[in-house]
C-alpha positions in Angstrom: -37.9 -46.7 29.9 -35.8 -48.3 27.3 -34.3 -45.2 26.2 -33.4 -44.4 29.8 -31.9 -47.8 30.3 -29.7 -47.4 27.2 -28.6 -43.9 28.3 -27.5 -45.4 31.6 -25.5 -48.2 29.9 -23.8 -45.6 27.7 -22.8 -43.7 30.8 -21.4 -46.8 32.3 -19.3 -47.5 29.3 -18.0 -44.1 29.2 -17.2 -44.3 32.9 -15.0 -47.4 32.2 -13.0 -45.8 29.3 -10.1 -43.7 30.1 -10.6 -39.9 30.0 -8.3 -38.2 27.4 -7.7 -34.4 28.1 -5.9 -32.5 25.5 -3.8 -29.8 26.9 -2.8 -27.0 24.5 0.4 -25.1 25.5 0.2 -21.4 25.7 3.0 -20.6 23.2 1.6 -23.0 20.5 1.8 -21.5 17.0 -1.6 -20.9 15.5 -1.9 -22.3 12.0 -4.6 -22.0 9.5 -6.3 -25.1 8.0 -4.5 -24.5 4.7 -1.1 -24.5 6.5 -2.0 -27.6 8.4 -2.8 -29.5 5.3 0.4 -28.3 3.6 3.1 -31.0 3.4 6.1 -30.3 5.5 9.4 -30.9 3.5 11.4 -33.9 4.9 14.6 -33.3 6.8 17.5 -35.3 5.5 20.3 -36.2 7.9 23.7 -36.7 6.3 26.3 -38.9 7.9 28.9 -36.2 8.1 30.9 -34.9 11.0 31.0 -31.1 11.1 34.0 -31.1 13.4 36.1 -33.4 11.1 39.1 -31.6 9.7 39.0 -31.1 6.0 42.5 -29.8 5.3 44.8 -32.6 6.5 48.1 -32.4 4.9 50.8 -35.2 4.9 54.3 -35.4 3.4 54.7 -37.8 0.6 58.1 -39.4 0.9 57.7 -40.9 -2.7 57.0 -37.6 -4.5 58.9 -35.3 -1.9 56.0 -33.0 -1.5 53.3 -32.1 0.9 49.8 -33.5 -0.4 46.3 -32.8 0.9 44.4 -35.9 2.1 41.0 -35.8 0.5 39.6 -38.6 2.4 37.8 -37.4 5.8 36.9 -39.8 8.5 33.3 -39.0 9.4 32.9 -41.7 12.0 32.5 -40.8 15.8 32.5 -43.3 18.6 30.7 -41.8 21.7 30.7 -45.2 23.6 32.5 -48.3 22.8 32.2 -51.4 25.1 33.5 -54.9 24.3 30.7 -57.4 24.6 31.1 -60.8 26.5 27.6 -62.2 25.7 27.0 -64.9 22.9 23.7 -66.2 21.5 23.1 -69.8 22.4 22.4 -70.7 18.8 25.4 -69.0 17.3 28.4 -70.9 16.1 30.7 -69.2 18.6 28.5 -70.2 21.6 28.5 -73.8 20.3 32.2 -73.8 20.1 32.5 -72.4 23.6 30.1 -75.2 25.0 32.2 -78.0 23.4 35.4 -76.6 24.8 33.9 -76.4 28.2 32.6 -80.0 28.0 36.0 -81.2 27.1 37.6 -79.5 29.9 35.1 -81.0 32.4 35.6 -84.5 30.9 39.4 -84.1 31.4 38.9 -83.0 35.0 36.7 -85.9 35.9 39.5 -88.4 34.3 42.3 -86.8 36.2 40.1 -87.0 39.4 39.5 -90.7 38.9 43.2 -91.4 38.4 44.1 -89.5 41.6 41.5 -91.6 43.5 42.9 -94.9 42.3 46.5 -93.9 43.4 45.2 -92.8 46.9 43.5 -96.2 47.5 45.6 -98.1 50.1 45.6 -101.9 50.4 46.5 -102.9 54.1 49.2 -105.7 54.3 48.2 -109.2 55.3 51.5 -110.5 56.7 54.3 -109.0 58.6 56.6 -109.5 55.6 54.4 -107.1 53.6 54.9 -104.5 56.3 57.0 -101.5 55.2 60.5 -101.0 56.7 61.0 -97.8 58.4 64.4 -96.1 57.8 65.8 -94.5 60.9 66.4 -90.8 60.5 69.9 -89.3 61.3 70.4 -86.7 63.7 69.8 -83.4 62.0 72.5 -81.8 64.2 75.2 -84.4 63.3 76.9 -83.0 60.1 80.4 -81.8 59.0 81.4 -78.9 56.8 84.5 -79.0 54.7 86.0 -76.0 52.9 89.2 -75.1 51.1 90.7 -71.7 50.8 92.8 -70.9 47.6 95.1 -68.0 47.1 94.0 -65.0 45.2 95.9 -64.0 42.1 97.9 -60.9 42.3 97.0 -58.2 39.9 99.9 -56.3 38.4 99.7 -53.2 36.2 102.4 -51.8 34.0 102.3 -48.5 32.2 104.7 -46.5 30.0 104.8 -42.8 29.5 106.0 -41.6 26.1 106.7 -38.2 24.8 104.1 -36.6 22.5 105.1 -36.4 18.9 106.4 -33.1 17.7 103.6 -30.9 16.1 103.7 -27.6 14.4 100.7 -25.2 13.8 99.8 -23.9 10.3 97.0 -21.6 9.4 96.0 -19.7 6.3 93.1 -18.2 4.3 91.8 -19.9 1.2 89.7 -17.9 -1.3 87.3 -19.2 -3.8 89.5 -18.4 -6.8 92.4 -20.3 -5.2 90.1 -23.3 -4.9 89.1 -23.0 -8.4 92.7 -22.7 -9.7 93.6 -26.0 -7.8 90.7 -27.7 -9.2 91.5 -26.5 -12.7 95.0 -27.7 -12.4 93.8 -31.1 -11.4 91.5 -31.2 -14.3 94.2 -30.1 -16.7 96.5 -32.8 -15.3 93.9 -35.4 -15.9 93.2 -34.3 -19.4 97.1 -34.4 -20.2 97.1 -38.0 -18.8 94.1 -38.9 -21.0 96.0 -37.5 -24.0 99.1 -39.5 -23.2 97.1 -42.6 -23.0 95.3 -42.0 -26.2 98.6 -41.1 -27.9 100.0 -44.5 -26.7 97.0 -46.3 -27.9 97.3 -44.6 -31.3 100.9 -45.6 -31.6 100.0 -49.2 -30.8 97.3 -49.0 -33.5 99.7 -47.5 -36.0 102.1 -50.3 -35.5 99.7 -52.7 -36.7 100.0 -53.9 -40.3 96.4 -53.2 -41.2 95.6 -49.5 -41.2 92.1 -48.0 -41.5 91.6 -45.5 -44.3 91.2 -42.0 -42.9 88.8 -39.4 -44.3 90.2 -36.6 -46.4 89.2 -33.3 -45.0 90.1 -31.5 -48.2 87.7 -33.7 -50.3 85.0 -31.8 -52.2 82.3 -33.6 -50.3 83.4 -32.1 -46.9 84.1 -28.6 -48.4 82.1 -25.4 -47.3 80.5 -25.0 -50.6 79.1 -28.5 -50.5 77.7 -27.9 -47.0 76.0 -24.6 -48.2 74.6 -26.4 -51.2 73.2 -29.2 -49.1 71.7 -26.6 -46.7 69.9 -24.7 -49.6 68.7 -28.0 -51.0 67.3 -29.1 -47.7 65.3 -25.7 -47.4 63.9 -26.1 -50.9 62.7 -29.5 -50.2 61.0 -28.5 -46.9 59.4 -25.5 -48.7 58.1 -27.7 -51.5 56.5 -30.2 -49.0 54.9 -27.5 -46.9 53.8 -25.2 -49.7 50.4 -24.8 -48.3 51.5 -23.8 -44.9 53.8 -21.1 -46.2 51.0 -19.7 -48.3 48.7 -19.6 -45.2 51.6 -18.0 -43.4 51.8 -15.1 -46.0 48.1 -14.7 -47.1 45.7 -16.3 -44.5 43.4 -13.8 -42.8 40.0 -14.6 -41.2 37.5 -11.9 -42.3 35.3 -12.7 -39.4 37.8 -11.0 -37.1 36.5 -7.5 -38.3 33.2 -8.2 -36.4 35.0 -9.3 -33.2 35.8 -6.5 -30.8 39.2 -7.1 -29.3 39.3 -10.8 -30.2 40.6 -12.8 -33.1 41.6 -16.3 -34.3 45.0 -18.1 -34.5 45.9 -20.6 -37.1 48.7 -23.1 -36.0 51.3 -23.5 -38.7 54.4 -25.3 -37.4 55.4 -27.4 -34.6 59.1 -27.0 -33.8 60.8 -29.9 -31.9 64.3 -31.5 -31.4 65.5 -34.7 -30.0 68.0 -32.9 -27.6 65.2 -30.8 -26.1 63.1 -33.8 -25.1 61.6 -33.8 -21.5 62.6 -30.1 -21.1 60.4 -27.0 -20.8 60.5 -23.8 -22.9 61.7 -21.0 -20.6 62.2 -18.1 -23.1 62.0 -17.2 -26.8 63.6 -14.4 -28.7 63.3 -13.4 -32.3 66.4 -12.0 -34.1 66.1 -8.4 -34.8 67.7 -8.3 -38.3 66.8 -11.9 -39.7 62.9 -11.9 -39.1 62.8 -15.7 -39.9 65.3 -16.8 -37.0 64.3 -17.1 -33.4 66.2 -18.6 -30.3 64.5 -20.8 -28.0 65.8 -21.6 -24.5 65.0 -25.0 -22.8 65.2 -25.6 -19.0 63.0 -26.8 -16.3 60.7 -25.1 -13.7 61.1 -28.0 -11.4 63.5 -26.3 -9.2 64.1 -29.5 -7.0 65.6 -31.2 -10.1 68.4 -29.4 -11.7 69.5 -30.5 -15.2 71.2 -29.3 -18.3 69.7 -26.8 -20.8 69.6 -26.5 -24.5 69.4 -23.5 -26.8 67.9 -24.1 -30.3 67.8 -21.5 -33.1 64.9 -22.3 -35.5 64.4 -20.8 -38.9 61.2 -20.6 -40.7 63.0 -21.5 -43.9 63.6 -25.1 -42.5 61.1 -26.0 -39.7 62.2 -29.6 -39.6 65.5 -29.2 -37.7 67.1 -26.2 -35.8 69.8 -24.4 -37.5 72.1 -24.1 -34.5 72.0 -26.1 -31.3 74.0 -25.3 -28.1 74.1 -27.3 -24.8 74.6 -25.6 -21.5 75.4 -27.0 -18.1 72.4 -25.5 -16.4 68.8 -24.7 -17.5 68.3 -21.6 -19.7 66.4 -18.7 -18.1 66.7 -15.7 -20.5 68.0 -14.8 -24.0 68.7 -11.7 -26.0 70.1 -11.0 -29.4 72.3 -7.9 -30.0 70.4 -5.3 -32.0 73.4 -4.4 -34.2 75.3 -7.7 -34.3 72.7 -10.2 -35.0 75.0 -13.2 -34.6 75.8 -12.5 -30.9 73.5 -14.0 -28.4 73.5 -13.4 -24.6 72.3 -16.1 -22.4 71.3 -16.3 -18.6 71.5 -19.8 -16.8 69.8 -21.1 -13.7 72.9 -21.4 -11.7 73.8 -17.7 -12.2 76.2 -18.0 -15.2 75.9 -15.6 -18.2 77.1 -16.8 -21.5 77.7 -15.1 -25.0 77.5 -17.2 -28.2 78.5 -16.3 -31.7 76.3 -18.5 -33.9 78.6 -18.2 -36.8 81.6 -19.8 -35.0 82.3 -23.5 -35.9 83.0 -24.3 -32.2 79.8 -24.8 -30.1 81.5 -23.2 -27.0 80.6 -19.7 -25.8 83.0 -16.8 -26.6 82.4 -15.4 -23.1 81.4 -17.1 -19.8 81.2 -15.7 -16.4 83.1 -17.4 -13.5 83.8 -17.1 -9.8 86.6 -14.7 -10.6 84.4 -12.4 -12.5 82.0 -12.4 -9.6 79.1 -14.2 -11.3 75.5 -14.3 -9.8 74.7 -16.9 -7.2 71.0 -17.3 -8.2 69.1 -17.7 -11.5 69.5 -15.0 -14.1 66.0 -14.1 -15.0 66.7 -11.5 -17.7 69.6 -10.3 -19.9 69.6 -7.2 -22.1 72.2 -5.7 -24.4 73.2 -2.0 -23.8 72.5 0.0 -27.0 74.6 2.9 -25.7 78.1 1.8 -26.6 80.1 5.0 -25.9 83.4 3.2 -25.1 83.1 1.1 -28.3 82.9 -2.1 -26.1 79.9 -4.5 -26.2 78.2 -4.8 -22.9 74.9 -6.1 -21.5 73.0 -6.1 -18.3 71.8 -9.1 -16.2 69.2 -9.3 -13.4 69.3 -12.2 -10.9 67.2 -13.0 -7.9 70.3 -12.7 -5.6 69.5 -8.9 -5.7 72.2 -7.7 -8.2 72.0 -5.9 -11.5 75.4 -6.5 -13.2 76.8 -4.9 -16.3 79.2 -7.1 -18.2 81.8 -5.8 -20.5 83.2 -8.0 -23.3 86.9 -7.3 -23.5 89.7 -9.4 -25.0 91.5 -11.9 -22.8 89.0 -11.2 -20.0 
């Protein structure tokens, strides 16, 4: 039948097609149709090496510190082989072909020249025949030699007596070295004074003499200086009248509704030319004069040691400090005397302690620790006056990172 024939044809076609058998593993996870239709989130591969170090530190010779290298090399080469195959159509392959062709042409030209040289034309007459040179006997030779006398080497030496020497030994202490250096410094100062006096004498001999300032003139008197100081304070207070009113009466009423918090109003900015590029290391208010505070300037960069400055600012004149003192090292600590408000104790970075009297005309300290007085060898981080003066002598304590707590007594000539 037609149906039967068609069925046989279909079976034949199925017989020719490859048979696909789907094998299901035994441990395959059974998923529901909803889970099969659900989209699987894509996996993103990041080009990062999990084994690459992230804390490489290198020493910077420019800044003299260790710096962390933020750049991490994420590339990994598992196999690297240099290739020697070129594409025929590439530029490098064409250049290689041209070079090879030039070498072959040069080789052909050299071979043609060699063939022409090797070509031999036989002689036609006896005259053109080459003449053979008879070879000499290889055993017939003579050897001539001359022998000269060798130079006679002579050595001469002298033995001398060693120079007389004497042994000397001794012990040198720190204060002896300090005294020697101080003598040299004083001798240099006296020499400078002599040179200056000679120079002044030569200037005085000249006919034209410069007019000198009269120290007794009214413009240089103490009363004039005090008047100018009061005038400067008045001008400053007139210019900053609103700031002084805020200092006395300003109060934020919203602080009552803030538990443990408040607001600050910036009033003044104290600065000085001598304290530029220095850091504030300590601040201390005067116990008697509430408008006066002492500020110490130094540096927290311990690799670069520098000088220090002490500025005493007053709220009556915020433009310029009332007193300025320069120190040989950075200032680390300050403290006013509770009963003598003009006496200021200072601790420096090099271990020295100083005592200033701000009323003195000289800017030098009235007391300074030295090697003789067994000063500190490390920075003095705190100084405090002793309120218990049973002996009637002013004294204060100092604490340093060298592990010592010292009590300094201020005595005359010591």
